[in-house]
C-alpha positions as CSV (number, residue, x, y, z in Angstrom):
1,M,142.9,-187.0,-114.0
2,N,143.4,-188.9,-117.0
3,I,146.2,-191.2,-115.5
4,L,143.7,-192.2,-113.5
5,R,141.0,-192.6,-115.8
6,S,143.3,-195.0,-117.8
7,I,144.4,-197.1,-114.5
8,S,140.1,-197.4,-113.9
9,F,139.4,-198.9,-117.2
10,G,142.4,-201.3,-116.4
11,F,141.6,-202.7,-113.4
12,A,137.7,-202.4,-114.0
13,L,138.5,-204.8,-117.2
14,L,141.1,-207.2,-115.4
15,L,138.8,-207.3,-112.1
16,A,135.7,-208.1,-114.6
17,A,138.0,-210.4,-116.3
18,S,139.2,-211.9,-114.0
19,E,135.7,-212.9,-111.6
20,L,134.6,-215.0,-115.5
21,A,136.9,-216.4,-116.0
22,R,137.3,-217.4,-112.7
23,W,133.6,-218.6,-112.6
24,A,133.5,-219.5,-116.5
25,G,131.0,-222.5,-116.4
26,D,129.8,-222.9,-113.4
27,I,126.0,-221.6,-111.9
28,R,127.4,-219.9,-109.2
29,L,128.7,-217.0,-111.3
30,I,126.0,-215.1,-110.1
31,P,125.4,-214.9,-106.4
32,L,129.1,-215.2,-106.3
33,A,131.1,-213.3,-108.8
34,F,127.8,-210.0,-108.2
35,D,130.3,-207.9,-105.9
36,E,132.9,-208.3,-108.4
37,L,131.5,-207.3,-111.8
38,A,129.5,-204.4,-109.3
39,V,132.4,-203.0,-108.4
40,A,134.1,-203.7,-112.2
41,A,130.7,-201.9,-113.7
42,A,130.8,-198.8,-110.9
43,L,134.7,-197.8,-111.5
44,F,134.1,-198.3,-115.5
45,A,131.1,-196.3,-115.0
46,A,133.1,-193.7,-113.4
47,A,136.3,-193.6,-115.3
48,W,133.7,-193.7,-118.7
49,M,131.3,-190.2,-117.4
50,L,134.7,-188.7,-115.3
51,P,134.3,-185.9,-118.1
52,R,131.1,-184.9,-117.0
53,T,130.3,-185.6,-113.5
54,G,134.2,-184.7,-112.3
55,P,136.2,-187.0,-109.9
56,A,133.6,-187.1,-106.8
57,P,132.3,-190.7,-108.4
58,L,135.3,-191.8,-109.3
59,A,136.7,-191.8,-104.9
60,A,133.0,-193.4,-104.9
61,A,134.1,-196.0,-107.0
62,W,137.5,-196.6,-106.2
63,G,136.3,-196.6,-102.3
64,L,134.1,-199.9,-103.1
65,F,137.0,-201.3,-104.8
66,S,139.2,-200.3,-101.6
67,G,136.2,-201.9,-100.2
68,L,136.2,-204.9,-101.4
69,M,139.7,-205.8,-101.8
70,L,140.1,-205.1,-97.7
71,G,136.7,-207.7,-97.6
72,L,138.8,-210.8,-99.6
73,F,141.8,-209.4,-98.5
74,V,140.9,-210.3,-94.0
75,P,140.1,-213.7,-94.7
76,T,142.7,-214.7,-96.6
77,L,145.4,-213.7,-94.1
78,D,143.2,-215.4,-91.4
79,H,143.4,-219.0,-93.7
80,L,146.9,-218.1,-93.4
81,L,147.6,-217.0,-90.4
82,F,145.6,-219.6,-88.4
83,G,144.7,-221.8,-91.2
84,P,143.4,-224.2,-92.4
85,P,146.4,-223.7,-94.6
86,K,144.9,-222.5,-98.0
87,Q,146.7,-222.9,-101.9
88,G,148.3,-219.6,-102.8
89,A,147.3,-217.9,-99.5
90,L,150.7,-215.9,-99.3
91,F,150.3,-215.6,-103.0
92,Y,146.4,-213.9,-102.9
93,S,147.7,-211.9,-99.6
94,I,149.9,-210.5,-100.5
95,V,148.2,-209.3,-104.3
96,L,145.3,-209.0,-102.5
97,G,147.4,-206.4,-99.9
98,V,149.0,-204.6,-102.9
99,T,145.5,-203.9,-105.3
100,M,143.6,-202.8,-101.7
101,A,147.3,-200.3,-101.2
102,G,146.4,-198.8,-104.6
103,G,143.3,-199.1,-104.4
104,L,143.0,-196.3,-101.2
105,W,145.4,-194.0,-103.0
106,A,143.4,-194.3,-106.6
107,T,140.3,-192.8,-104.0
108,W,142.7,-190.7,-102.5
109,V,143.8,-188.8,-105.8
110,A,140.2,-189.3,-107.3
111,A,139.0,-187.4,-103.9
112,R,141.8,-185.1,-103.4
113,A,140.8,-184.0,-107.2
114,S,137.2,-183.5,-106.5
115,S,138.0,-181.2,-103.1
116,N,140.1,-179.4,-105.5
117,R,137.1,-179.3,-107.6
118,A,134.6,-178.0,-105.8
119,A,137.0,-175.3,-104.1
120,S,138.0,-173.7,-107.2
121,P,136.1,-171.0,-108.4
122,A,136.0,-171.3,-112.2
123,S,134.3,-174.8,-111.4
124,N,130.8,-172.5,-110.2
């Protein structure tokens, strides 16, 4: 779980930093970056509180991350396949697909750890 916790901190910081850099100086930062910043905050908080709360909140945060990536992946793939052409759509689609797969893996790992913790008589 320590590795997943470190990965969670890294992804949270990367997601927040990339959105802040993308919208820096633009008043639209608040509405357009809100979803990414909220997911980054959820990941960071769940990783931070992992020793106290266990892995269930981390599984939920990674589920949010995966859903966000899916929500970004589908329209980007639509641009790539059916147009109108969007600059960098192929690269962006690959990155989103890989990060979505990684998020699903992290969700599975955290959910499995949570399930194992709940089933363990020592945790009760």
